[in-house]
DRENKOLDREN-641213 format. One record per residue: residue number from 1; residue in one letter; x, y negated, z negated of N, C-alpha, C in turn. Coordinates in steps of 0.2 Angstrom, whole numbers, plus 5000, padded with zeros to 4 digits. Each point is the difference from the previous one (the first is absolute). Example, Ala and Ser with C-alpha at 12.3 -4.5 7.8 and 13.67 -1.06 7.14 Angstrom:
% DRENKOLDREN-641213
ATOM     i   aa   n.xx   n.yy   n.zz   ca.xx   ca.yy   ca.zz   c.xx   c.yy   c.zz
ATOM     1    A   5066   5028   4961    4996    4994    5000   5004   4994   5000
ATOM     2    S   4998   4995   5004    5004    4994    4999   4996   4995   4997
***
This chain:
% DRENKOLDREN-641213
ATOM     i   aa   n.xx   n.yy   n.zz   ca.xx   ca.yy   ca.zz   c.xx   c.yy   c.zz
ATOM     1    M   5117   4836   4450    5001    4996    4994   4998   5004   4994
ATOM     2    Q   4994   5003   5000    4998    5003    4994   5004   5006   4999
ATOM     3    F   5003   5004   5005    5004    5005    4999   5006   4999   4996
ATOM     4    F   5003   4994   5002    5006    4998    4996   4999   4998   4993
ATOM     5    L   4994   4998   4998    4998    4998    4993   4999   5007   4996
ATOM     6    W   4997   5005   5003    5000    5006    4997   5006   5003   4999
ATOM     7    L   5005   5000   5005    5006    5002    5000   5004   4997   4994
ATOM     8    A   5000   4994   4999    5003    4996    4995   4997   5002   4993
ATOM     9    F   4994   5001   5000    4996    5002    4994   5003   5007   4998
ATOM    10    L   5000   5004   5004    5003    5007    4999   5007   5000   4998
ATOM    11    L   5004   4996   5003    5007    4999    4998   5001   4997   4992
ATOM    12    V   4996   4996   4999    5000    4997    4993   4998   5005   4995
ATOM    13    I   4994   5004   5002    4998    5005    4995   5006   5006   4999
ATOM    14    G   5003   5001   5006    5005    5005    4999   5006   4998   4996
ATOM    15    V   5002   4994   5001    5005    4997    4996   4998   5000   4992
ATOM    16    A   4994   4998   4999    4998    5000    4993   5000   5007   4997
ATOM    17    I   4998   5005   5004    5000    5007    4997   5007   5002   4999
ATOM    18    F   5005   4998   5004    5007    5002    5000   5003   4997   4993
ATOM    19    M   4998   4993   4999    5002    4997    4995   4998   5003   4993
ATOM    20    V   4994   5001   5000    4997    5003    4993   5003   5007   4999
ATOM    21    Q   5001   5004   5005    5003    5007    4999   5007   4999   4998
ATOM    22    N   5004   4995   5002    5007    4999    4998   5001   4995   4995
ATOM    23    S   4995   4999   4996    5001    4994    4995   5005   5002   4994
ATOM    24    T   5001   5007   4999    5004    5002    4995   5007   5002   5003
ATOM    25    A   5001   4998   5006    5007    5001    5003   5005   4996   4996
ATOM    26    P   5006   5003   5000    5006    4996    4997   5001   4993   5004
ATOM    27    P   5003   4995   4997    5002    4994    5004   5004   5002   5006
ATOM    28    V   5000   4995   5005    5003    5001    5006   5006   4994   5000
ATOM    29    M   5006   5002   5002    5005    4996    5000   5001   4998   5008
ATOM    30    M   4999   4993   5001    5001    4998    5007   5006   4995   5000
ATOM    31    K   5004   5001   5006    5006    4997    5001   5000   4996   5007
ATOM    32    F   5001   4994   5000    5000    4996    5006   5006   4995   5000
ATOM    33    L   5005   5001   5004    5006    4995    5000   5003   5000   4993
ATOM    34    F   4999   4994   4996    5003    4999    4994   4995   5001   4994
ATOM    35    W   4993   5001   5002    4995    5001    4995   4999   5007   4998
ATOM    36    N   4999   5001   4994    4998    5007    4997   4993   4999   4996
ATOM    37    V   4995   5003   5002    4994    4999    4996   4997   5007   4998
ATOM    38    E   4998   5001   4994    4997    5006    4998   4993   4998   4998
ATOM    39    T   4995   5003   5003    4993    4999    4999   4996   5006   5001
ATOM    40    S   4994   5000   4998    4995    5005    5001   4998   5002   5007
ATOM    41    L   4999   5006   5001    4998    5002    5007   4994   4996   5003
ATOM    42    I   4995   4999   4995    4994    4996    5002   5002   4993   5003
ATOM    43    Y   5004   4997   4996    5002    4993    5002   5004   5000   5007
ATOM    44    T   5004   5005   5001    5003    5001    5006   4996   5001   5006
ATOM    45    I   4995   5004   4999    4995    5001    5005   4996   4994   5002
ATOM    46    L   4997   4997   4994    4996    4994    5001   5004   4994   5004
ATOM    47    V   5007   4999   4998    5004    4995    5004   5001   5002   5007
ATOM    48    S   5001   5006   5001    5001    5003    5007   4994   4999   5004
ATOM    49    V   4994   5002   4998    4994    4999    5004   4998   4993   5000
ATOM    50    G   5001   4996   4995    4998    4993    5001   5005   4996   5004
ATOM    51    S   5006   5002   5000    5005    4996    5005   4998   5002   5007
ATOM    52    G   4998   5007   5001    4998    5002    5007   4994   4996   5002
ATOM    53    M   4995   4999   4996    4994    4997    5002   5002   4992   5002
ATOM    54    L   5004   4997   4996    5002    4993    5001   5004   5000   5007
ATOM    55    I   5004   5004   5001    5004    5000    5007   4995   5001   5006
ATOM    56    I   4996   5004   4999    4995    5001    5005   4995   4994   5001
ATOM    57    L   4998   4997   4994    4996    4994    5001   5004   4994   5003
ATOM    58    F   5006   4999   4998    5004    4995    5003   5001   5001   5008
ATOM    59    L   5001   5006   5002    5000    5002    5007   4994   4999   5004
ATOM    60    W   4994   5001   4996    4994    5000    5003   4997   4992   5001
ATOM    61    I   5001   4996   4995    4998    4993    5000   5001   4996   5006
ATOM    62    P   5007   5000   5003    5001    4996    5006   4996   5003   5006
ATOM    63    R   5000   5006   5000    4996    5003    5006   4992   4998   5000
ATOM    64    S   4998   5000   4994    4993    4999    4999   4998   4992   5001
ATOM    65    I   5005   4996   4998    4999    4993    5002   5001   4999   5007
ATOM    66    K   5004   5003   5003    5001    4999    5008   4994   5002   5003
ATOM    67    A   4997   5006   4998    4994    5003    5003   4994   4995   4999
ATOM    68    S   5000   4997   4995    4994    4995    4998   5001   4994   5005
ATOM    69    F   5006   4997   5000    5001    4994    5005   4998   5002   5007
ATOM    70    R   5002   5006   5002    4999    5002    5007   4992   5001   5001
ATOM    71    G   4997   5003   4995    4992    5001    5001   4997   4993   5000
ATOM    72    K   5002   4995   4996    4997    4994    5000   5001   4996   5007
ATOM    73    N   5007   5001   5003    5001    4997    5007   4996   5004   5005
ATOM    74    L   4999   5006   5000    4996    5004    5005   4993   4998   4999
ATOM    75    R   4997   4998   4994    4993    4998    5000   4999   4993   5003
ATOM    76    K   5005   4996   4999    5000    4993    5003   5000   5001   5007
ATOM    77    E   5004   5004   5003    5001    5001    5007   4993   5003   5003
ATOM    78    I   4997   5004   4996    4994    5003    5003   4994   4994   5000
ATOM    79    E   5000   4996   4995    4995    4995    5000   5002   4995   5006
ATOM    80    I   5006   4998   5001    5001    4996    5006   4998   5003   5006
ATOM    81    L   5002   5006   5001    4998    5004    5006   4992   5000   5001
ATOM    82    E   4997   5002   4994    4992    5000    5001   4997   4993   5002
ATOM    83    R   5003   4995   4997    4998    4993    5002   5001   4999   5007
ATOM    84    Q   5006   5002   5003    5002    4999    5007   4995   5004   5004
ATOM    85    M   4998   5006   4998    4996    5004    5004   4993   4997   5000
ATOM    86    K   4998   4997   4994    4993    4997    5000   5000   4994   5004
ATOM    87    H   5005   4996   5000    5000    4994    5004   5000   5001   5007
ATOM    88    Q   5004   5006   5002    5000    5002    5007   4993   5002   5003
ATOM    89    G   4997   5004   4995    4993    5002    5001   4995   4995   5001
ATOM    90    E   5000   4995   4996    4996    4994    5001   5001   4996   5006
ATOM    91    A   5007   4999   5002    5001    4997    5006   4998   5003   5006
ATOM    92    S   5000   5007   5000    4998    5003    5006   4993   5001   5001
ATOM    93    K   4996   5000   4995    4993    5001    5000   4996   4994   5005
ATOM    94    P   5002   4994   4999    4996    4995    5004   5002   5001   5007
ATOM    95    L   5006   5002   5002    5002    5001    5007   4996   5005   5003
ATOM    96    E   4999   5006   4996    4996    5005    5003   4993   4998   5001
ATOM    97    G   4997   4997   4995    4993    4997    5001   5000   4996   5006
ATOM    98    H   5004   4996   5001    5000    4995    5006   5001   5004   5006
ATOM    99    R   5004   5005   5001    5000    5004    5006   4993   5004   5001
ATOM   100    D   4997   5002   4995    4994    5003    5001   4995   4996   5003
ATOM   101    E   5000   4993   4997    4995    4995    5003   5001   4999   5007
ATOM   102    E   5007   4999   5002    5001    4999    5007   4998   5006   5005
ATOM   103    R   5000   5006   4997    4998    5006    5004   4993   5000   5001
ATOM   104    N   4996   4998   4995    4993    5000    5000   4997   4994   5004
ATOM   105    N   5003   4994   5000    4998    4994    5004   5005   4999   5006
ATOM   106    P   4999   5002   5006    5004    4999    5005   5001   4992   5003
***
């Protein structure tokens, strides 16, 4: 997890350096279907990186929620199994003690 945070931090630093170095670049003309937009290279880069981050975030959120629910269900299952084991252990102890008494007293 920490590796990915450092990687994201380095990516942000790299984009910031690229933007500062290209701040005097001429405007960029973007065409998409019927739209024509002329804007600075810095804004183009910011929108591209921001939209990429949003797409990744939207793809990651459902997976994270699903993993959270699965973890919660697994913890509940562990608690149930531990209670069953404890109950079985308590139920078998008196029988073992009773058998030992029968062996010692013929």
